[in-house]
Each structure stands twice: as C-alpha cells, then as structure tokens.
N, CA, C, O and CB atoms as a CASP TS submission, in Angstrom:
PFRMAT TS
TARGET T0000
AUTHOR 0000-0000-0000
METHOD Language model
MODEL 1
PARENT N/A
ATOM      1  N   UNK     1      15.508  23.962  71.732  1.00  0.00           N
ATOM      2  CA  UNK     1      16.371  22.807  71.618  1.00  0.00           C
ATOM      3  C   UNK     1      15.615  21.572  72.120  1.00  0.00           C
ATOM      4  O   UNK     1      15.825  21.131  73.250  1.00  0.00           O
ATOM      5  CB  UNK     1      17.689  23.021  72.411  1.00  0.00           C
ATOM      6  N   UNK     2      14.775  21.041  71.314  1.00  0.00           N
ATOM      7  CA  UNK     2      14.028  19.850  71.736  1.00  0.00           C
ATOM      8  C   UNK     2      14.956  18.708  72.134  1.00  0.00           C
ATOM      9  O   UNK     2      15.876  18.351  71.398  1.00  0.00           O
ATOM     10  CB  UNK     2      13.097  19.390  70.620  1.00  0.00           C
ATOM     11  N   UNK     3      14.699  18.145  73.305  1.00  0.00           N
ATOM     12  CA  UNK     3      15.469  16.996  73.751  1.00  0.00           C
ATOM     13  C   UNK     3      16.823  17.311  74.342  1.00  0.00           C
ATOM     14  O   UNK     3      17.589  16.392  74.633  1.00  0.00           O
ATOM     15  CB  UNK     3      15.652  16.085  72.637  1.00  0.00           C
ATOM     16  N   UNK     4      17.147  18.582  74.531  1.00  0.00           N
ATOM     17  CA  UNK     4      18.449  18.943  75.102  1.00  0.00           C
ATOM     18  C   UNK     4      18.286  20.201  75.946  1.00  0.00           C
ATOM     19  O   UNK     4      17.264  20.886  75.882  1.00  0.00           O
ATOM     20  CB  UNK     4      19.518  19.162  73.981  1.00  0.00           C
ATOM     21  N   UNK     5      19.317  20.489  76.739  1.00  0.00           N
ATOM     22  CA  UNK     5      19.338  21.747  77.481  1.00  0.00           C
ATOM     23  C   UNK     5      20.722  22.371  77.324  1.00  0.00           C
ATOM     24  O   UNK     5      21.610  21.776  76.714  1.00  0.00           O
ATOM     25  CB  UNK     5      18.987  21.524  78.995  1.00  0.00           C
ATOM     26  N   UNK     6      20.899  23.550  77.867  1.00  0.00           N
ATOM     27  CA  UNK     6      22.165  24.270  77.703  1.00  0.00           C
ATOM     28  C   UNK     6      23.390  23.501  78.156  1.00  0.00           C
ATOM     29  O   UNK     6      24.355  23.393  77.399  1.00  0.00           O
ATOM     30  CB  UNK     6      22.106  25.548  78.446  1.00  0.00           C
ATOM     31  N   UNK     7      23.383  22.954  79.386  1.00  0.00           N
ATOM     32  CA  UNK     7      24.553  22.207  79.841  1.00  0.00           C
ATOM     33  C   UNK     7      24.868  20.982  78.979  1.00  0.00           C
ATOM     34  O   UNK     7      26.036  20.684  78.731  1.00  0.00           O
ATOM     35  CB  UNK     7      24.348  21.775  81.264  1.00  0.00           C
ATOM     36  N   UNK     8      23.830  20.268  78.521  1.00  0.00           N
ATOM     37  CA  UNK     8      24.068  19.104  77.661  1.00  0.00           C
ATOM     38  C   UNK     8      24.670  19.527  76.330  1.00  0.00           C
ATOM     39  O   UNK     8      25.615  18.908  75.840  1.00  0.00           O
ATOM     40  CB  UNK     8      22.762  18.331  77.425  1.00  0.00           C
ATOM     41  N   UNK     9      24.119  20.582  75.753  1.00  0.00           N
ATOM     42  CA  UNK     9      24.650  21.092  74.490  1.00  0.00           C
ATOM     43  C   UNK     9      26.092  21.555  74.658  1.00  0.00           C
ATOM     44  O   UNK     9      26.940  21.284  73.808  1.00  0.00           O
ATOM     45  CB  UNK     9      23.781  22.245  73.968  1.00  0.00           C
ATOM     46  N   UNK    10      26.367  22.253  75.753  1.00  0.00           N
ATOM     47  CA  UNK    10      27.725  22.721  76.022  1.00  0.00           C
ATOM     48  C   UNK    10      28.708  21.557  76.071  1.00  0.00           C
ATOM     49  O   UNK    10      29.776  21.621  75.463  1.00  0.00           O
ATOM     50  CB  UNK    10      27.770  23.500  77.339  1.00  0.00           C
ATOM     51  N   UNK    11      28.352  20.490  76.791  1.00  0.00           N
ATOM     52  CA  UNK    11      29.237  19.317  76.890  1.00  0.00           C
ATOM     53  C   UNK    11      29.509  18.718  75.513  1.00  0.00           C
ATOM     54  O   UNK    11      30.646  18.365  75.201  1.00  0.00           O
ATOM     55  CB  UNK    11      28.616  18.249  77.812  1.00  0.00           C
ATOM     56  N   UNK    12      28.471  18.605  74.696  1.00  0.00           N
ATOM     57  CA  UNK    12      28.644  18.042  73.361  1.00  0.00           C
ATOM     58  C   UNK    12      29.552  18.919  72.493  1.00  0.00           C
ATOM     59  O   UNK    12      30.422  18.414  71.785  1.00  0.00           O
ATOM     60  CB  UNK    12      27.284  17.866  72.686  1.00  0.00           C
ATOM     61  N   UNK    13      29.341  20.222  72.555  1.00  0.00           N
ATOM     62  CA  UNK    13      30.142  21.127  71.733  1.00  0.00           C
ATOM     63  C   UNK    13      31.592  21.180  72.189  1.00  0.00           C
ATOM     64  O   UNK    13      32.505  21.193  71.363  1.00  0.00           O
ATOM     65  CB  UNK    13      29.546  22.521  71.759  1.00  0.00           C
ATOM     66  N   UNK    14      31.810  21.212  73.508  1.00  0.00           N
ATOM     67  CA  UNK    14      33.186  21.258  74.020  1.00  0.00           C
ATOM     68  C   UNK    14      33.913  19.947  73.743  1.00  0.00           C
ATOM     69  O   UNK    14      35.132  19.940  73.572  1.00  0.00           O
ATOM     70  CB  UNK    14      33.190  21.555  75.531  1.00  0.00           C
ATOM     71  N   UNK    15      33.181  18.845  73.699  1.00  0.00           N
ATOM     72  CA  UNK    15      33.809  17.567  73.338  1.00  0.00           C
ATOM     73  C   UNK    15      34.371  17.630  71.914  1.00  0.00           C
ATOM     74  O   UNK    15      35.405  17.031  71.621  1.00  0.00           O
ATOM     75  CB  UNK    15      32.789  16.405  73.463  1.00  0.00           C
ATOM     76  N   UNK    16      33.691  18.348  71.051  1.00  0.00           N
ATOM     77  CA  UNK    16      34.145  18.496  69.660  1.00  0.00           C
ATOM     78  C   UNK    16      35.187  19.590  69.495  1.00  0.00           C
ATOM     79  O   UNK    16      36.100  19.486  68.676  1.00  0.00           O
ATOM     80  CB  UNK    16      32.968  18.788  68.759  1.00  0.00           C
ATOM     81  N   UNK    17      35.028  20.655  70.301  1.00  0.00           N
ATOM     82  CA  UNK    17      35.931  21.798  70.202  1.00  0.00           C
ATOM     83  C   UNK    17      36.355  22.230  71.595  1.00  0.00           C
ATOM     84  O   UNK    17      35.744  23.133  72.166  1.00  0.00           O
ATOM     85  CB  UNK    17      35.261  22.971  69.447  1.00  0.00           C
ATOM     86  N   UNK    18      37.388  21.608  72.161  1.00  0.00           N
ATOM     87  CA  UNK    18      37.801  21.899  73.541  1.00  0.00           C
ATOM     88  C   UNK    18      38.165  23.359  73.791  1.00  0.00           C
ATOM     89  O   UNK    18      38.130  23.812  74.935  1.00  0.00           O
ATOM     90  CB  UNK    18      38.970  21.043  73.900  1.00  0.00           C
ATOM     91  N   UNK    19      38.510  24.093  72.754  1.00  0.00           N
ATOM     92  CA  UNK    19      38.885  25.500  72.916  1.00  0.00           C
ATOM     93  C   UNK    19      37.685  26.446  72.839  1.00  0.00           C
ATOM     94  O   UNK    19      37.855  27.664  72.904  1.00  0.00           O
ATOM     95  CB  UNK    19      39.901  25.884  71.858  1.00  0.00           C
ATOM     96  N   UNK    20      36.477  25.902  72.701  1.00  0.00           N
ATOM     97  CA  UNK    20      35.271  26.700  72.570  1.00  0.00           C
ATOM     98  C   UNK    20      35.021  27.537  73.816  1.00  0.00           C
ATOM     99  O   UNK    20      35.136  27.038  74.935  1.00  0.00           O
ATOM    100  CB  UNK    20      34.076  25.807  72.295  1.00  0.00           C
ATOM    101  N   UNK    21      34.684  28.795  73.629  1.00  0.00           N
ATOM    102  CA  UNK    21      34.349  29.703  74.728  1.00  0.00           C
ATOM    103  C   UNK    21      32.831  29.701  74.887  1.00  0.00           C
ATOM    104  O   UNK    21      32.099  29.766  73.899  1.00  0.00           O
ATOM    105  CB  UNK    21      34.895  31.162  74.464  1.00  0.00           C
ATOM    106  N   UNK    22      32.361  29.626  76.127  1.00  0.00           N
ATOM    107  CA  UNK    22      30.931  29.554  76.408  1.00  0.00           C
ATOM    108  C   UNK    22      30.540  30.658  77.380  1.00  0.00           C
ATOM    109  O   UNK    22      31.225  30.892  78.375  1.00  0.00           O
ATOM    110  CB  UNK    22      30.552  28.170  76.978  1.00  0.00           C
ATOM    111  N   UNK    23      29.440  31.331  77.087  1.00  0.00           N
ATOM    112  CA  UNK    23      28.871  32.310  78.014  1.00  0.00           C
ATOM    113  C   UNK    23      27.424  31.889  78.271  1.00  0.00           C
ATOM    114  O   UNK    23      26.593  31.883  77.364  1.00  0.00           O
ATOM    115  CB  UNK    23      28.955  33.790  77.436  1.00  0.00           C
ATOM    116  N   UNK    24      27.145  31.541  79.516  1.00  0.00           N
ATOM    117  CA  UNK    24      25.770  31.240  79.905  1.00  0.00           C
ATOM    118  C   UNK    24      25.062  32.552  80.179  1.00  0.00           C
ATOM    119  O   UNK    24      25.635  33.460  80.781  1.00  0.00           O
ATOM    120  CB  UNK    24      25.717  30.300  81.155  1.00  0.00           C
ATOM    121  N   UNK    25      23.805  32.654  79.734  1.00  0.00           N
ATOM    122  CA  UNK    25      22.986  33.831  79.968  1.00  0.00           C
ATOM    123  C   UNK    25      21.679  33.364  80.592  1.00  0.00           C
ATOM    124  O   UNK    25      21.043  32.433  80.099  1.00  0.00           O
ATOM    125  CB  UNK    25      22.736  34.631  78.644  1.00  0.00           C
ATOM    126  N   UNK    26      21.284  34.016  81.679  1.00  0.00           N
ATOM    127  CA  UNK    26      20.057  33.611  82.354  1.00  0.00           C
ATOM    128  C   UNK    26      19.531  34.715  83.252  1.00  0.00           C
ATOM    129  O   UNK    26      20.268  35.610  83.667  1.00  0.00           O
ATOM    130  CB  UNK    26      20.290  32.349  83.166  1.00  0.00           C
ATOM    131  N   UNK    27      18.252  34.631  83.540  1.00  0.00           N
ATOM    132  CA  UNK    27      17.638  35.516  84.517  1.00  0.00           C
ATOM    133  C   UNK    27      17.863  35.019  85.929  1.00  0.00           C
ATOM    134  O   UNK    27      17.682  35.761  86.895  1.00  0.00           O
ATOM    135  CB  UNK    27      16.156  35.654  84.247  1.00  0.00           C
ATOM    136  N   UNK    28      18.265  33.741  86.051  1.00  0.00           N
ATOM    137  CA  UNK    28      18.620  33.196  87.358  1.00  0.00           C
ATOM    138  C   UNK    28      19.976  33.733  87.769  1.00  0.00           C
ATOM    139  O   UNK    28      20.747  34.194  86.928  1.00  0.00           O
ATOM    140  CB  UNK    28      18.628  31.649  87.336  1.00  0.00           C
ATOM    141  N   UNK    29      20.270  33.676  89.062  1.00  0.00           N
ATOM    142  CA  UNK    29      21.551  34.190  89.540  1.00  0.00           C
ATOM    143  C   UNK    29      22.674  33.215  89.231  1.00  0.00           C
ATOM    144  O   UNK    29      22.451  32.024  89.016  1.00  0.00           O
ATOM    145  CB  UNK    29      21.491  34.466  91.044  1.00  0.00           C
ATOM    146  N   UNK    30      23.864  33.741  89.216  1.00  0.00           N
ATOM    147  CA  UNK    30      25.053  32.910  88.987  1.00  0.00           C
ATOM    148  C   UNK    30      25.175  31.860  90.086  1.00  0.00           C
ATOM    149  O   UNK    30      25.572  30.725  89.820  1.00  0.00           O
ATOM    150  CB  UNK    30      26.335  33.783  88.931  1.00  0.00           C
ATOM    151  N   UNK    31      24.835  32.234  91.321  1.00  0.00           N
ATOM    152  CA  UNK    31      24.920  31.297  92.447  1.00  0.00           C
ATOM    153  C   UNK    31      24.032  30.081  92.222  1.00  0.00           C
ATOM    154  O   UNK    31      24.402  28.966  92.590  1.00  0.00           O
ATOM    155  CB  UNK    31      24.527  31.994  93.752  1.00  0.00           C
ATOM    156  N   UNK    32      22.852  30.291  91.615  1.00  0.00           N
ATOM    157  CA  UNK    32      21.944  29.179  91.313  1.00  0.00           C
ATOM    158  C   UNK    32      22.622  28.196  90.371  1.00  0.00           C
ATOM    159  O   UNK    32      22.544  26.985  90.580  1.00  0.00           O
ATOM    160  CB  UNK    32      20.625  29.697  90.691  1.00  0.00           C
ATOM    161  N   UNK    33      23.277  28.696  89.353  1.00  0.00           N
ATOM    162  CA  UNK    33      23.956  27.823  88.396  1.00  0.00           C
ATOM    163  C   UNK    33      25.126  27.096  89.043  1.00  0.00           C
ATOM    164  O   UNK    33      25.378  25.931  88.735  1.00  0.00           O
ATOM    165  CB  UNK    33      24.444  28.629  87.195  1.00  0.00           C
ATOM    166  N   UNK    34      25.834  27.763  89.928  1.00  0.00           N
ATOM    167  CA  UNK    34      26.967  27.127  90.614  1.00  0.00           C
ATOM    168  C   UNK    34      26.462  26.004  91.511  1.00  0.00           C
ATOM    169  O   UNK    34      27.023  24.908  91.512  1.00  0.00           O
ATOM    170  CB  UNK    34      27.767  28.167  91.447  1.00  0.00           C
ATOM    171  N   UNK    35      25.395  26.275  92.281  1.00  0.00           N
ATOM    172  CA  UNK    35      24.827  25.247  93.169  1.00  0.00           C
ATOM    173  C   UNK    35      24.348  24.035  92.394  1.00  0.00           C
ATOM    174  O   UNK    35      24.472  22.908  92.873  1.00  0.00           O
ATOM    175  CB  UNK    35      23.671  25.823  93.977  1.00  0.00           C
ATOM    176  N   UNK    36      23.807  24.246  91.214  1.00  0.00           N
ATOM    177  CA  UNK    36      23.305  23.144  90.397  1.00  0.00           C
ATOM    178  C   UNK    36      24.424  22.430  89.646  1.00  0.00           C
ATOM    179  O   UNK    36      24.182  21.417  88.990  1.00  0.00           O
ATOM    180  CB  UNK    36      22.272  23.657  89.411  1.00  0.00           C
ATOM    181  N   UNK    37      25.629  22.945  89.736  1.00  0.00           N
ATOM    182  CA  UNK    37      26.759  22.315  89.067  1.00  0.00           C
ATOM    183  C   UNK    37      26.830  22.593  87.577  1.00  0.00           C
ATOM    184  O   UNK    37      27.547  21.906  86.849  1.00  0.00           O
ATOM    185  CB  UNK    37      26.706  20.853  89.285  1.00  0.00           C
ATOM    186  N   UNK    38      26.090  23.596  87.116  1.00  0.00           N
ATOM    187  CA  UNK    38      26.083  23.923  85.691  1.00  0.00           C
ATOM    188  C   UNK    38      27.325  24.701  85.303  1.00  0.00           C
ATOM    189  O   UNK    38      27.939  24.424  84.273  1.00  0.00           O
ATOM    190  CB  UNK    38      24.836  24.721  85.330  1.00  0.00           C
ATOM    191  N   UNK    39      27.701  25.679  86.129  1.00  0.00           N
ATOM    192  CA  UNK    39      28.883  26.486  85.821  1.00  0.00           C
ATOM    193  C   UNK    39      30.128  25.804  86.337  1.00  0.00           C
ATOM    194  O   UNK    39      30.258  25.525  87.529  1.00  0.00           O
ATOM    195  CB  UNK    39      28.761  27.893  86.423  1.00  0.00           C
ATOM    196  N   UNK    40      31.027  25.543  85.438  1.00  0.00           N
ATOM    197  CA  UNK    40      32.309  24.954  85.786  1.00  0.00           C
ATOM    198  C   UNK    40      33.398  25.949  85.414  1.00  0.00           C
ATOM    199  O   UNK    40      33.140  26.886  84.658  1.00  0.00           O
ATOM    200  CB  UNK    40      32.522  23.583  85.068  1.00  0.00           C
ATOM    201  N   UNK    41      34.598  25.765  85.924  1.00  0.00           N
ATOM    202  CA  UNK    41      35.671  26.696  85.584  1.00  0.00           C
ATOM    203  C   UNK    41      35.822  26.853  84.073  1.00  0.00           C
ATOM    204  O   UNK    41      35.778  25.876  83.324  1.00  0.00           O
ATOM    205  CB  UNK    41      36.987  26.226  86.191  1.00  0.00           C
ATOM    206  N   UNK    42      35.996  28.074  83.652  1.00  0.00           N
ATOM    207  CA  UNK    42      36.169  28.359  82.235  1.00  0.00           C
ATOM    208  C   UNK    42      34.883  28.770  81.536  1.00  0.00           C
ATOM    209  O   UNK    42      34.922  29.213  80.388  1.00  0.00           O
ATOM    210  CB  UNK    42      36.739  27.167  81.554  1.00  0.00           C
ATOM    211  N   UNK    43      33.740  28.630  82.211  1.00  0.00           N
ATOM    212  CA  UNK    43      32.479  29.049  81.615  1.00  0.00           C
ATOM    213  C   UNK    43      32.046  30.363  82.245  1.00  0.00           C
ATOM    214  O   UNK    43      31.978  30.491  83.468  1.00  0.00           O
ATOM    215  CB  UNK    43      31.388  27.963  81.797  1.00  0.00           C
ATOM    216  N   UNK    44      31.759  31.325  81.403  1.00  0.00           N
ATOM    217  CA  UNK    44      31.373  32.657  81.870  1.00  0.00           C
ATOM    218  C   UNK    44      29.860  32.725  82.042  1.00  0.00           C
ATOM    219  O   UNK    44      29.127  31.899  81.499  1.00  0.00           O
ATOM    220  CB  UNK    44      31.857  33.750  80.884  1.00  0.00           C
ATOM    221  N   UNK    45      29.403  33.713  82.800  1.00  0.00           N
ATOM    222  CA  UNK    45      27.980  33.884  83.069  1.00  0.00           C
ATOM    223  C   UNK    45      27.612  35.347  82.922  1.00  0.00           C
ATOM    224  O   UNK    45      28.355  36.229  83.351  1.00  0.00           O
ATOM    225  CB  UNK    45      27.616  33.369  84.478  1.00  0.00           C
ATOM    226  N   UNK    46      26.458  35.603  82.314  1.00  0.00           N
ATOM    227  CA  UNK    46      25.949  36.953  82.153  1.00  0.00           C
ATOM    228  C   UNK    46      24.489  36.955  82.584  1.00  0.00           C
ATOM    229  O   UNK    46      23.670  36.210  82.046  1.00  0.00           O
ATOM    230  CB  UNK    46      26.109  37.454  80.680  1.00  0.00           C
ATOM    231  N   UNK    47      24.177  37.796  83.557  1.00  0.00           N
ATOM    232  CA  UNK    47      22.829  37.842  84.121  1.00  0.00           C
ATOM    233  C   UNK    47      21.927  38.733  83.274  1.00  0.00           C
ATOM    234  O   UNK    47      22.289  39.857  82.927  1.00  0.00           O
ATOM    235  CB  UNK    47      22.867  38.348  85.577  1.00  0.00           C
ATOM    236  N   UNK    48      20.731  38.205  82.944  1.00  0.00           N
ATOM    237  CA  UNK    48      19.740  38.993  82.200  1.00  0.00           C
ATOM    238  C   UNK    48      18.979  39.889  83.158  1.00  0.00           C
ATOM    239  O   UNK    48      18.812  39.521  84.321  1.00  0.00           O
ATOM    240  CB  UNK    48      18.760  38.074  81.426  1.00  0.00           C
ATOM    241  N   UNK    49      18.523  41.016  82.731  1.00  0.00           N
ATOM    242  CA  UNK    49      18.800  41.654  81.448  1.00  0.00           C
ATOM    243  C   UNK    49      20.191  42.273  81.459  1.00  0.00           C
ATOM    244  O   UNK    49      20.723  42.609  82.517  1.00  0.00           O
ATOM    245  CB  UNK    49      17.738  42.723  81.131  1.00  0.00           C
ATOM    246  N   UNK    50      20.763  42.417  80.295  1.00  0.00           N
ATOM    247  CA  UNK    50      22.084  43.033  80.191  1.00  0.00           C
ATOM    248  C   UNK    50      22.106  43.968  78.991  1.00  0.00           C
ATOM    249  O   UNK    50      21.312  43.837  78.060  1.00  0.00           O
ATOM    250  CB  UNK    50      23.195  41.955  80.068  1.00  0.00           C
ATOM    251  N   UNK    51      23.022  44.899  79.038  1.00  0.00           N
ATOM    252  CA  UNK    51      23.164  45.863  77.941  1.00  0.00           C
ATOM    253  C   UNK    51      24.093  45.295  76.872  1.00  0.00           C
ATOM    254  O   UNK    51      24.802  44.316  77.101  1.00  0.00           O
ATOM    255  CB  UNK    51      23.705  47.222  78.465  1.00  0.00           C
ATOM    256  N   UNK    52      24.076  45.917  75.725  1.00  0.00           N
ATOM    257  CA  UNK    52      24.989  45.492  74.660  1.00  0.00           C
ATOM    258  C   UNK    52      26.435  45.730  75.076  1.00  0.00           C
ATOM    259  O   UNK    52      27.320  44.970  74.683  1.00  0.00           O
ATOM    260  CB  UNK    52      24.680  46.241  73.345  1.00  0.00           C
ATOM    261  N   UNK    53      26.692  46.773  75.865  1.00  0.00           N
ATOM    262  CA  UNK    53      28.049  47.013  76.357  1.00  0.00           C
ATOM    263  C   UNK    53      28.494  45.902  77.302  1.00  0.00           C
ATOM    264  O   UNK    53      29.637  45.450  77.235  1.00  0.00           O
ATOM    265  CB  UNK    53      28.130  48.371  77.066  1.00  0.00           C
ATOM    266  N   UNK    54      27.591  45.456  78.190  1.00  0.00           N
ATOM    267  CA  UNK    54      27.926  44.368  79.114  1.00  0.00           C
ATOM    268  C   UNK    54      28.202  43.082  78.342  1.00  0.00           C
ATOM    269  O   UNK    54      29.118  42.336  78.688  1.00  0.00           O
ATOM    270  CB  UNK    54      26.784  44.145  80.132  1.00  0.00           C
ATOM    271  N   UNK    55      27.420  42.820  77.303  1.00  0.00           N
ATOM    272  CA  UNK    55      27.647  41.637  76.469  1.00  0.00           C
ATOM    273  C   UNK    55      29.000  41.730  75.780  1.00  0.00           C
ATOM    274  O   UNK    55      29.749  40.754  75.752  1.00  0.00           O
ATOM    275  CB  UNK    55      26.524  41.480  75.422  1.00  0.00           C
ATOM    276  N   UNK    56      29.317  42.880  75.230  1.00  0.00           N
ATOM    277  CA  UNK    56      30.599  43.063  74.546  1.00  0.00           C
ATOM    278  C   UNK    56      31.765  42.855  75.516  1.00  0.00           C
ATOM    279  O   UNK    56      32.760  42.221  75.164  1.00  0.00           O
ATOM    280  CB  UNK    56      30.677  44.469  73.911  1.00  0.00           C
ATOM    281  N   UNK    57      31.645  43.389  76.740  1.00  0.00           N
ATOM    282  CA  UNK    57      32.715  43.196  77.745  1.00  0.00           C
ATOM    283  C   UNK    57      32.876  41.723  78.095  1.00  0.00           C
ATOM    284  O   UNK    57      33.999  41.231  78.205  1.00  0.00           O
ATOM    285  CB  UNK    57      32.412  44.007  79.026  1.00  0.00           C
ATOM    286  N   UNK    58      31.758  41.013  78.272  1.00  0.00           N
ATOM    287  CA  UNK    58      31.825  39.599  78.642  1.00  0.00           C
ATOM    288  C   UNK    58      32.427  38.762  77.511  1.00  0.00           C
ATOM    289  O   UNK    58      33.196  37.834  77.760  1.00  0.00           O
ATOM    290  CB  UNK    58      30.423  39.075  79.000  1.00  0.00           C
ATOM    291  N   UNK    59      32.079  39.092  76.289  1.00  0.00           N
ATOM    292  CA  UNK    59      32.681  38.399  75.147  1.00  0.00           C
ATOM    293  C   UNK    59      34.185  38.635  75.115  1.00  0.00           C
ATOM    294  O   UNK    59      34.962  37.700  74.922  1.00  0.00           O
ATOM    295  CB  UNK    59      32.040  38.867  73.825  1.00  0.00           C
ATOM    296  N   UNK    60      34.593  39.883  75.304  1.00  0.00           N
ATOM    297  CA  UNK    60      36.021  40.199  75.309  1.00  0.00           C
ATOM    298  C   UNK    60      36.737  39.454  76.424  1.00  0.00           C
ATOM    299  O   UNK    60      37.802  38.880  76.197  1.00  0.00           O
ATOM    300  CB  UNK    60      36.238  41.707  75.462  1.00  0.00           C
ATOM    301  N   UNK    61      36.156  39.454  77.649  1.00  0.00           N
ATOM    302  CA  UNK    61      36.755  38.727  78.785  1.00  0.00           C
ATOM    303  C   UNK    61      36.897  37.240  78.460  1.00  0.00           C
ATOM    304  O   UNK    61      37.916  36.624  78.771  1.00  0.00           O
ATOM    305  CB  UNK    61      35.896  38.910  80.066  1.00  0.00           C
ATOM    306  N   UNK    62      35.882  36.679  77.840  1.00  0.00           N
ATOM    307  CA  UNK    62      35.903  35.246  77.524  1.00  0.00           C
ATOM    308  C   UNK    62      36.956  34.923  76.487  1.00  0.00           C
ATOM    309  O   UNK    62      37.671  33.928  76.610  1.00  0.00           O
ATOM    310  CB  UNK    62      34.538  34.788  77.029  1.00  0.00           C
ATOM    311  N   UNK    63      37.055  35.747  75.480  1.00  0.00           N
ATOM    312  CA  UNK    63      38.064  35.519  74.444  1.00  0.00           C
ATOM    313  C   UNK    63      39.469  35.702  74.965  1.00  0.00           C
ATOM    314  O   UNK    63      40.390  35.011  74.528  1.00  0.00           O
ATOM    315  CB  UNK    63      37.837  36.445  73.279  1.00  0.00           C
ATOM    316  N   UNK    64      39.648  36.630  75.901  1.00  0.00           N
ATOM    317  CA  UNK    64      40.975  36.886  76.463  1.00  0.00           C
ATOM    318  C   UNK    64      41.397  35.848  77.506  1.00  0.00           C
ATOM    319  O   UNK    64      42.585  35.705  77.794  1.00  0.00           O
ATOM    320  CB  UNK    64      41.005  38.261  77.084  1.00  0.00           C
ATOM    321  N   UNK    65      40.433  35.128  78.068  1.00  0.00           N
ATOM    322  CA  UNK    65      40.738  34.162  79.129  1.00  0.00           C
ATOM    323  C   UNK    65      41.445  32.939  78.584  1.00  0.00           C
ATOM    324  O   UNK    65      41.774  32.027  79.343  1.00  0.00           O
ATOM    325  CB  UNK    65      39.467  33.740  79.846  1.00  0.00           C
TER
END
C-alpha cells in the first residue's frame, strides 16, 4: 500500500462504510497496537502466526459482534 498504512486505510474505509468489520493481523502483540492507539473499540486483532481455524473463529466473532 504505497503512501498508506493499515490504520489510515481502515479510517478511510470505515468513513465510507461505517458497518465495516475490521480484523488487524500482525506479528506484534495486541498490547503494542493498543499502546500505539491503533486498536480502537470494535476492531478485532489476530496474532500471527495463526491457523485457519483461528482465522475462521475470529471472522465469526467479528461478524457476530
């Protein structure tokens, strides 16, 4: 994503679609994202590496939230 990062893209997309569900994925810890102010309420986080089952569960949790 030249010229952008995940949080910037998320803000732009949610501005267009407020009901959009977002799952951040990273090798960094969730606490790191919280401290940096990247994770806000309503945004899910999945720590890498993860299994396909873990991804499926996180998607289901996000859609149900």
